[in-house]
N, C-alpha and C positions, 0 to 999 in steps of 0.2 A: 357713683359711689352709694351703694346700698347697704342697709343694715345686714343683709344676708352675706354680703361679701366681707364685712369687718366683724361680724360677730364671732365669738368663740364657740366652735361646735363640739367641743370636747366638755360637755355639760356633765356634771356629776348629779344624778338624779337619785331620788329616793320615794318610798311609798310614804302615804299618810300616817300609817300604822307604825313607822320606824319610831324607835324611842329616842328621846333627846339625847341620850348617851350615845347610841349608835350613829345619830347625826354629827355630834361632835367629833367621834371618831373617824367618819367617813371625810370631815373636813380636814382634820389633821392628816390623815393617810394621803389625801389627794391634794394638800396644800391649797385649799380654797376657803373662801369666806362665806360660801352660800351653796345651798343645795335647792335644784328645782324639783319640787314635789308634783310627781305625776301619778295618772292613773291610766291603765292600759285600755284603749277602746280600738277594737279592731286590730289593725297593725300599727296604731300610731300611740306615742306616749303623750297624753293630753295634760299639759300643765294646769295643776289645780291651786298651786301655791308656790311660795318660796320662803325658805326659812335661812337666816343668816346667822353669823356668829353673835352679832349683836342681839339678835332675838334670844339666843341661848343665855347670854348674860343678863338681860333685862327680865326675861319671863321664867327663867328656871334659877339661876344662880343668886340674882339680887333678892329673889323671894324665898330662898332656902327650900326650894322644892327638889324632889328626887328626880334625877335625870333618867333614872332607870324605869321610872313608872309613867312619866309624862311622854306623850307622843307628838310628834311633829305636828299633826293636824290641830293640836291644842295651842300651838304657838306661831304657827306660819302666818304669813299674810296671804289670805285666800285669793284666789284669781289674780295673779300678779298682772301688772300692766304689760301688754304685748303688742308687738307690731308683726307685720308679715315681712318676709325676707326682702320683697320689691320695693320696700319703704325706703326713700332716700336717708342717707345717714344724717344728714340736716334735720329731716323731720323727726327722726328717732331721737336726735340730741334735744330737739325741741320739746318732745314729749316728756323726756328725762327732767329737763329743766323746769317746765311747766308744772309737773307733778311732784317736784323734789325728791326724785328717786334716783339712786346711783346705779341700778340694775334694770334691764329691759329684756324680757323674754322674746325671742324671735321664733316665730311659728311660720309652718307652710300654709298653704290655702286651706287645708283641711282643719287647721288649727293644732296640728301635731308639732311637738317641739323640735326646733332646728338648731337652736343655739341661745346664746345669751350676749347681750351687749353690756358691758361694764363700763362706768366712767373712767376706771382706772386704765382699760384698754384704749379708750378713745383719746386719753391724756397721751399714752405712749404713741399712738399713730400721730397726733398732732406734733409730738416732739420730733418724730422722725421727718415728717413733712418739713418742719421749720429747719432742722439740720440739712435737708435737701437743698432748700431755698438759700441757706447761708453758703453752701458750697457753690450753687449756681452763680451767685454774686461774685465770689472769689474766682470762679472760672471766666465769667464775663470780664472782669477788670483785667485778667491776664491776656485774654483774647483781644481785649481793646488796645492794651499796650503793644501786643505783638503786631497788629494791624497798622498801627501808627508809626512803626520803624521805618 
């Protein structure tokens, strides 16, 4: 179970020069709460930041700033915490827990963006696994009853 296997690879990206208004519109259009900010280097999208819907609220709306003027680079969390695709899911979750973050950027060996691992996605995965275990217990009980007849 690796971070690369379970990360969301349909990441919505943006450039540092994107306005806060454009970022908010991208989030709304794609129904996401974050954008990974990238700069193109060779053939790779290199993550240089992450901006969340919360950043827009705290840094723009709460301060009554103009979202048409402020750029993502002014409000993003620069150089987001990242892991390579081969890192175990457990180690990725430990990074998230230890740093108090809900999103972890997943990169390839060259540092290029591959995906994002979000706490919400992991919770969904854990729920699916738990559901499968509940079904297993039920089947085991049925199997045991049939064997004892």
